C-alpha positions in Angstrom: 97.1 95.5 47.5 95.2 97.8 49.8 95.9 98.0 53.6 93.1 99.8 55.4 93.3 100.9 59.0 90.6 102.5 61.2 91.9 103.4 64.6 88.5 103.3 66.2 86.4 101.2 63.8 83.2 102.9 64.8 82.6 106.2 63.0 80.6 108.8 64.9 78.5 109.8 61.8 76.9 106.3 61.5 78.6 105.5 58.2 79.7 101.9 57.7 83.5 101.5 57.6 85.4 98.5 56.5 87.3 96.5 59.2 91.1 96.7 59.3 92.8 94.4 56.9 94.3 93.7 53.4 92.2 94.0 50.3 92.3 93.9 46.6 91.3 97.1 44.8 88.1 95.5 43.6 87.1 94.1 47.0 87.6 97.5 48.6 85.4 99.4 46.2 82.6 101.3 47.9 84.4 101.4 51.3 86.5 104.0 53.2 89.1 104.0 55.9 90.9 106.6 57.9 94.3 105.4 56.7 95.0 103.5 53.5 98.4 102.2 52.4 98.5 101.0 48.8 101.2 98.8 47.3 101.9 99.9 43.7 105.1 97.9 43.6 105.9 97.1 40.0 109.3 97.0 38.4 109.2 95.2 35.1 110.5 95.9 31.6 107.1 95.7 29.8 105.7 98.3 27.6 103.6 101.0 29.3 100.3 99.5 28.2 101.3 96.1 29.4 103.3 96.6 32.6 100.9 98.5 34.7 98.1 96.0 35.2 95.1 97.4 37.0 96.8 100.9 37.2 96.0 101.4 33.5 92.2 101.5 34.4 91.1 105.0 35.4 88.1 103.7 37.4 90.2 101.4 39.5 92.8 104.2 40.1 89.9 106.4 41.3 88.9 103.7 43.9 92.6 103.6 45.1 93.1 107.3 45.6 89.7 108.5 46.8 88.9 106.1 49.7 91.3 107.5 52.5 89.6 109.8 54.9 92.8 111.1 56.5 96.0 109.6 55.1 96.9 107.9 51.8 100.2 106.1 51.6 101.5 105.1 48.2 104.4 102.6 48.0 106.1 101.8 44.8 109.0 102.5 42.4 108.9 106.1 41.5 111.5 105.6 38.7 109.2 103.0 37.2 106.2 105.2 37.1 108.2 108.2 35.8 109.5 106.0 33.0 105.9 104.8 32.1 104.6 108.4 32.1 107.5 109.5 29.8 106.1 107.1 27.2 102.7 108.7 27.5 104.1 112.2 27.0 106.1 111.2 23.9 103.2 109.4 22.2 99.9 110.6 23.6 97.8 109.1 20.8 99.1 105.6 21.4 99.0 105.8 25.2 95.9 107.9 25.7 94.5 105.3 28.0 97.3 106.1 30.5 96.7 109.8 30.5 95.2 109.6 34.0 98.6 108.3 35.3 100.4 111.2 33.7 98.1 113.7 35.2 98.5 112.1 38.7 102.2 111.6 38.5 103.3 115.1 37.6 102.2 116.9 40.8 103.4 113.9 42.9 106.8 114.2 41.2 107.1 117.8 42.5 106.4 116.6 46.0 108.9 113.8 45.8 111.6 116.3 44.5 110.9 118.7 47.3 110.8 116.0 50.0 
């Protein structure tokens, strides 16, 4: 789920911005917003390739993390993502389709630890 907020809803550069609201990742593709909050809430016991849903698709992850102009807020279970990435590191051939998550989660993990 994507929550998009544009404080002024009328960009000065003439670009079209999406109206405030809630969106799916697919319906938000091609749009931008000043502030985006993304719900990545997942906390299941499925195997890495089964438990991540749309997050296992690099193109959809790109839509998620590249559309905020000023602020991107990610909400989810950090322990869950860390556990999923651990599987990727231990068996990169089997989970090569999830490598994009491993690349993204490592630097975010440093930020989480530092606060």
